[in-house]
MIROMAR-481780 format. One record per residue (C-alpha): residue number from 1; chain; x, y, z negated. Coordinates in Angstrom, 2 decimals, padded with zeros to 5 digits, always signed. Layout:
N
<node NUM, A, <X, Y, Z>>
...
This chain:
261
<node 1, A, <+041.67, -006.18, -020.54>>
<node 2, A, <+038.71, -004.72, -022.45>>
<node 3, A, <+035.25, -003.87, -021.16>>
<node 4, A, <+036.08, -000.22, -020.49>>
<node 5, A, <+039.10, -001.17, -018.40>>
<node 6, A, <+037.01, -003.77, -016.58>>
<node 7, A, <+034.29, -001.23, -015.78>>
<node 8, A, <+036.84, +001.30, -014.56>>
<node 9, A, <+038.21, -001.35, -012.20>>
<node 10, A, <+034.73, -002.38, -011.04>>
<node 11, A, <+033.74, +001.22, -010.34>>
<node 12, A, <+036.54, +001.34, -007.77>>
<node 13, A, <+035.95, -002.14, -006.38>>
<node 14, A, <+032.20, -001.68, -005.82>>
<node 15, A, <+032.80, +001.57, -003.97>>
<node 16, A, <+035.60, +000.22, -001.79>>
<node 17, A, <+033.38, -001.09, +001.01>>
<node 18, A, <+030.20, +000.10, +002.82>>
<node 19, A, <+027.66, -001.72, +000.63>>
<node 20, A, <+024.80, -000.35, +002.72>>
<node 21, A, <+025.69, -003.06, +005.27>>
<node 22, A, <+024.82, -005.70, +002.65>>
<node 23, A, <+021.89, -003.85, +001.10>>
<node 24, A, <+019.80, -004.44, +004.20>>
<node 25, A, <+019.91, -008.17, +003.44>>
<node 26, A, <+018.03, -007.50, +000.20>>
<node 27, A, <+015.20, -005.42, +001.67>>
<node 28, A, <+012.46, -007.88, +000.55>>
<node 29, A, <+013.77, -007.63, -003.01>>
<node 30, A, <+013.84, -003.80, -002.93>>
<node 31, A, <+010.27, -003.66, -001.62>>
<node 32, A, <+009.17, -006.15, -004.29>>
<node 33, A, <+010.49, -003.95, -007.10>>
<node 34, A, <+008.91, -000.74, -005.83>>
<node 35, A, <+005.61, -002.46, -005.06>>
<node 36, A, <+005.42, -004.10, -008.50>>
<node 37, A, <+006.18, -000.83, -010.29>>
<node 38, A, <+003.64, +000.95, -008.06>>
<node 39, A, <+005.66, +004.01, -007.13>>
<node 40, A, <+003.53, +007.12, -006.79>>
<node 41, A, <+003.68, +010.91, -006.68>>
<node 42, A, <+005.25, +012.47, -009.75>>
<node 43, A, <+006.47, +009.24, -011.35>>
<node 44, A, <+009.56, +009.87, -013.46>>
<node 45, A, <+011.70, +007.06, -012.08>>
<node 46, A, <+015.20, +005.86, -012.99>>
<node 47, A, <+017.08, +003.37, -010.81>>
<node 48, A, <+019.95, +001.74, -012.72>>
<node 49, A, <+022.89, +000.35, -010.74>>
<node 50, A, <+021.39, +002.07, -007.72>>
<node 51, A, <+024.24, +001.14, -005.39>>
<node 52, A, <+023.70, +002.98, -002.12>>
<node 53, A, <+020.22, +003.98, -003.23>>
<node 54, A, <+017.91, +001.53, -001.45>>
<node 55, A, <+015.29, +001.27, -004.23>>
<node 56, A, <+015.63, +004.96, -005.13>>
<node 57, A, <+014.91, +005.98, -001.54>>
<node 58, A, <+011.84, +003.74, -001.22>>
<node 59, A, <+010.42, +005.12, -004.48>>
<node 60, A, <+011.16, +008.69, -003.37>>
<node 61, A, <+009.33, +008.10, -000.09>>
<node 62, A, <+006.25, +007.28, -002.20>>
<node 63, A, <+006.59, +010.63, -003.99>>
<node 64, A, <+008.34, +009.55, -007.19>>
<node 65, A, <+010.73, +011.93, -008.94>>
<node 66, A, <+013.80, +009.69, -008.79>>
<node 67, A, <+017.17, +009.61, -010.49>>
<node 68, A, <+019.68, +006.97, -009.41>>
<node 69, A, <+022.68, +006.03, -011.56>>
<node 70, A, <+025.64, +003.87, -010.60>>
<node 71, A, <+029.07, +003.14, -012.04>>
<node 72, A, <+030.82, +003.58, -008.67>>
<node 73, A, <+031.40, +007.13, -007.41>>
<node 74, A, <+031.80, +005.79, -003.88>>
<node 75, A, <+028.34, +004.23, -004.01>>
<node 76, A, <+026.82, +007.48, -005.29>>
<node 77, A, <+028.39, +009.48, -002.45>>
<node 78, A, <+026.85, +007.12, +000.09>>
<node 79, A, <+023.46, +007.16, -001.66>>
<node 80, A, <+023.40, +010.96, -001.56>>
<node 81, A, <+024.23, +010.95, +002.14>>
<node 82, A, <+021.59, +008.37, +003.06>>
<node 83, A, <+018.86, +010.14, +001.08>>
<node 84, A, <+019.80, +013.50, +002.62>>
<node 85, A, <+019.60, +011.98, +006.10>>
<node 86, A, <+015.94, +011.21, +005.37>>
<node 87, A, <+015.31, +014.64, +003.89>>
<node 88, A, <+014.56, +013.13, +000.48>>
<node 89, A, <+015.28, +014.86, -002.81>>
<node 90, A, <+016.84, +012.25, -005.11>>
<node 91, A, <+019.23, +012.95, -007.99>>
<node 92, A, <+022.19, +010.57, -007.92>>
<node 93, A, <+024.66, +010.52, -010.80>>
<node 94, A, <+027.69, +008.45, -011.75>>
<node 95, A, <+026.85, +006.59, -014.95>>
<node 96, A, <+027.13, +003.39, -016.93>>
<node 97, A, <+024.18, +001.02, -017.49>>
<node 98, A, <+025.49, +000.53, -021.02>>
<node 99, A, <+025.40, +004.29, -021.76>>
<node 100, A, <+022.99, +005.96, -019.34>>
<node 101, A, <+023.47, +009.74, -018.96>>
<node 102, A, <+019.79, +010.55, -019.53>>
<node 103, A, <+017.65, +011.53, -022.58>>
<node 104, A, <+015.61, +009.15, -024.71>>
<node 105, A, <+012.15, +008.11, -023.42>>
<node 106, A, <+012.58, +010.27, -020.32>>
<node 107, A, <+011.31, +007.87, -017.63>>
<node 108, A, <+007.97, +006.19, -016.99>>
<node 109, A, <+009.49, +003.64, -014.62>>
<node 110, A, <+012.96, +002.10, -014.72>>
<node 111, A, <+014.20, -000.23, -011.98>>
<node 112, A, <+017.33, -002.17, -011.11>>
<node 113, A, <+017.98, -004.34, -008.07>>
<node 114, A, <+020.80, -006.72, -009.00>>
<node 115, A, <+022.54, -003.87, -010.78>>
<node 116, A, <+022.30, -003.84, -014.57>>
<node 117, A, <+022.77, -007.62, -014.64>>
<node 118, A, <+026.49, -007.07, -013.94>>
<node 119, A, <+027.05, -004.86, -016.99>>
<node 120, A, <+029.45, -006.87, -019.18>>
<node 121, A, <+027.70, -006.01, -022.47>>
<node 122, A, <+024.18, -007.37, -022.02>>
<node 123, A, <+022.96, -006.22, -025.43>>
<node 124, A, <+024.03, -002.65, -024.69>>
<node 125, A, <+022.30, -002.69, -021.29>>
<node 126, A, <+019.10, -004.05, -022.83>>
<node 127, A, <+019.22, -001.42, -025.56>>
<node 128, A, <+019.57, +001.32, -022.94>>
<node 129, A, <+016.51, +000.10, -021.03>>
<node 130, A, <+014.49, +000.40, -024.22>>
<node 131, A, <+015.96, +003.80, -025.08>>
<node 132, A, <+015.26, +005.54, -021.77>>
<node 133, A, <+011.82, +004.04, -021.05>>
<node 134, A, <+008.91, +006.07, -022.42>>
<node 135, A, <+006.27, +004.35, -024.59>>
<node 136, A, <+003.87, +002.56, -022.27>>
<node 137, A, <+006.39, +002.90, -019.42>>
<node 138, A, <+007.51, +000.00, -017.29>>
<node 139, A, <+010.76, -001.63, -016.27>>
<node 140, A, <+011.30, -003.83, -013.25>>
<node 141, A, <+014.55, -005.57, -012.36>>
<node 142, A, <+015.80, -008.58, -010.44>>
<node 143, A, <+018.34, -011.27, -011.24>>
<node 144, A, <+019.61, -014.13, -009.09>>
<node 145, A, <+018.65, -017.64, -010.08>>
<node 146, A, <+021.65, -019.79, -011.00>>
<node 147, A, <+021.49, -021.86, -007.81>>
<node 148, A, <+020.74, -018.94, -005.49>>
<node 149, A, <+022.45, -018.27, -002.22>>
<node 150, A, <+026.19, -019.03, -002.01>>
<node 151, A, <+026.86, -018.09, -005.65>>
<node 152, A, <+027.47, -021.63, -006.99>>
<node 153, A, <+030.25, -021.84, -004.40>>
<node 154, A, <+031.82, -018.41, -004.90>>
<node 155, A, <+031.73, -018.74, -008.71>>
<node 156, A, <+034.25, -021.57, -008.41>>
<node 157, A, <+036.73, -019.05, -006.97>>
<node 158, A, <+036.05, -016.35, -009.58>>
<node 159, A, <+038.40, -015.45, -012.45>>
<node 160, A, <+037.26, -016.43, -015.96>>
<node 161, A, <+035.13, -013.84, -017.78>>
<node 162, A, <+036.53, -011.70, -020.56>>
<node 163, A, <+035.82, -012.81, -024.15>>
<node 164, A, <+032.26, -011.75, -024.94>>
<node 165, A, <+031.44, -010.76, -021.36>>
<node 166, A, <+027.87, -011.60, -020.38>>
<node 167, A, <+027.17, -013.79, -017.37>>
<node 168, A, <+024.90, -012.12, -014.79>>
<node 169, A, <+023.26, -015.51, -014.14>>
<node 170, A, <+021.78, -015.50, -017.66>>
<node 171, A, <+019.40, -012.68, -016.66>>
<node 172, A, <+017.88, -015.12, -014.15>>
<node 173, A, <+016.34, -017.18, -016.99>>
<node 174, A, <+013.02, -016.17, -018.51>>
<node 175, A, <+013.95, -017.29, -022.01>>
<node 176, A, <+017.10, -015.17, -021.98>>
<node 177, A, <+015.18, -012.09, -020.88>>
<node 178, A, <+012.69, -012.67, -023.69>>
<node 179, A, <+015.56, -012.95, -026.15>>
<node 180, A, <+017.19, -009.73, -024.96>>
<node 181, A, <+014.13, -007.59, -024.27>>
<node 182, A, <+011.05, -009.18, -025.85>>
<node 183, A, <+011.15, -007.06, -028.99>>
<node 184, A, <+010.91, -003.82, -027.01>>
<node 185, A, <+008.90, -004.92, -023.95>>
<node 186, A, <+005.94, -007.09, -023.12>>
<node 187, A, <+007.38, -009.13, -020.26>>
<node 188, A, <+005.97, -010.76, -017.14>>
<node 189, A, <+007.91, -012.81, -014.59>>
<node 190, A, <+007.63, -013.38, -010.86>>
<node 191, A, <+009.62, -015.44, -008.36>>
<node 192, A, <+011.11, -013.89, -005.25>>
<node 193, A, <+013.14, -014.87, -002.22>>
<node 194, A, <+015.66, -012.74, -000.32>>
<node 195, A, <+017.34, -015.17, +002.11>>
<node 196, A, <+020.77, -014.50, +003.56>>
<node 197, A, <+020.46, -014.23, +007.31>>
<node 198, A, <+022.85, -013.85, +010.21>>
<node 199, A, <+023.77, -015.08, +013.65>>
<node 200, A, <+026.21, -017.64, +012.24>>
<node 201, A, <+028.08, -018.65, +009.11>>
<node 202, A, <+031.13, -016.85, +010.46>>
<node 203, A, <+029.12, -013.67, +011.03>>
<node 204, A, <+027.89, -013.70, +007.43>>
<node 205, A, <+031.45, -014.30, +006.20>>
<node 206, A, <+032.69, -011.29, +008.17>>
<node 207, A, <+029.80, -009.18, +006.89>>
<node 208, A, <+030.65, -010.01, +003.28>>
<node 209, A, <+034.33, -009.22, +003.77>>
<node 210, A, <+033.43, -005.94, +005.45>>
<node 211, A, <+030.58, -004.73, +003.23>>
<node 212, A, <+031.02, -006.20, -000.27>>
<node 213, A, <+033.80, -004.66, -002.33>>
<node 214, A, <+033.73, -007.43, -004.98>>
<node 215, A, <+033.75, -010.19, -002.35>>
<node 216, A, <+036.64, -008.56, -000.52>>
<node 217, A, <+038.58, -007.98, -003.75>>
<node 218, A, <+038.10, -011.58, -004.87>>
<node 219, A, <+039.25, -012.85, -001.49>>
<node 220, A, <+042.42, -010.74, -001.76>>
<node 221, A, <+043.34, -012.29, -005.13>>
<node 222, A, <+043.41, -015.82, -003.68>>
<node 223, A, <+046.45, -017.51, -002.19>>
<node 224, A, <+046.40, -018.61, +001.44>>
<node 225, A, <+045.24, -022.14, +000.67>>
<node 226, A, <+042.40, -020.89, -001.53>>
<node 227, A, <+041.32, -018.36, +001.10>>
<node 228, A, <+041.19, -021.06, +003.75>>
<node 229, A, <+039.25, -023.36, +001.44>>
<node 230, A, <+036.72, -020.68, +000.49>>
<node 231, A, <+036.31, -019.66, +004.12>>
<node 232, A, <+035.69, -023.22, +005.24>>
<node 233, A, <+033.25, -024.02, +002.44>>
<node 234, A, <+031.37, -020.74, +002.86>>
<node 235, A, <+030.88, -021.04, +006.60>>
<node 236, A, <+030.01, -024.73, +006.25>>
<node 237, A, <+027.33, -023.97, +003.64>>
<node 238, A, <+025.76, -021.29, +005.83>>
<node 239, A, <+025.82, -023.49, +008.92>>
<node 240, A, <+023.93, -026.21, +007.05>>
<node 241, A, <+021.07, -023.71, +006.86>>
<node 242, A, <+020.77, -023.01, +010.55>>
<node 243, A, <+017.30, -022.27, +011.91>>
<node 244, A, <+016.10, -021.21, +015.34>>
<node 245, A, <+018.08, -018.12, +016.24>>
<node 246, A, <+020.57, -018.10, +013.37>>
<node 247, A, <+021.22, -018.72, +009.69>>
<node 248, A, <+018.75, -018.53, +006.80>>
<node 249, A, <+020.19, -019.46, +003.40>>
<node 250, A, <+017.61, -019.44, +000.56>>
<node 251, A, <+018.31, -016.97, -002.25>>
<node 252, A, <+015.83, -017.19, -005.10>>
<node 253, A, <+015.60, -014.48, -007.70>>
<node 254, A, <+013.66, -013.76, -010.88>>
<node 255, A, <+011.76, -010.50, -011.04>>
<node 256, A, <+011.28, -009.19, -014.58>>
<node 257, A, <+008.47, -006.71, -015.22>>
<node 258, A, <+008.15, -005.19, -018.68>>
<node 259, A, <+005.86, -002.70, -020.45>>
<node 260, A, <+007.41, -000.67, -023.26>>
<node 261, A, <+005.80, -001.49, -026.59>>
């Protein structure tokens, strides 16, 4: 399987479940991005890997002129519906973070909330950020830290990457971001936290199976013994982070803020 075949598969997988159920868990992260980029009236704003449009909608509420791009047609359909329900005018288009369907230097602000980090060709995604961001413009994106959330557990049940495929976790390291983007952007870094919450470990498990296409698809590839093992480990991990009233599993992320040179 090559990258194009992989992306075609992912575009279906990501749109196969109601991601908006999961997006609410990342509200602190979405607010962080829009606050750091200081959304305001008339800003030409591009949201890459927009998903169901959470960041795009927040920026549009502040008056920004927003375009959201995502690889998954199903995600884009939902994003359009949610924005319309709020009476917001946001352009949503199907597109690839490695080949964005927009002109050079056409945006003053470019954001991505755990989106572009999953593009398999990291160099191409970094090049596109530089291409579409106007001189003096700013980028802001988030990436999970390596030990964040339940990812160390779920990675053990993931298939091996394709030859040359970038690991999303690498974007969660400052030195890697400097390597990929430092020539085109002056970078700053911030820490953030978007904990996973729920009534119980079992409730979070059910939420992931219901709302995350990739999680559901991975679960379906496992045999019965692997499914039982993943289920038990997942719920056990969440239950070890019980607080008054429910579950709160820490999920640290790196926020990358860059100014186009």
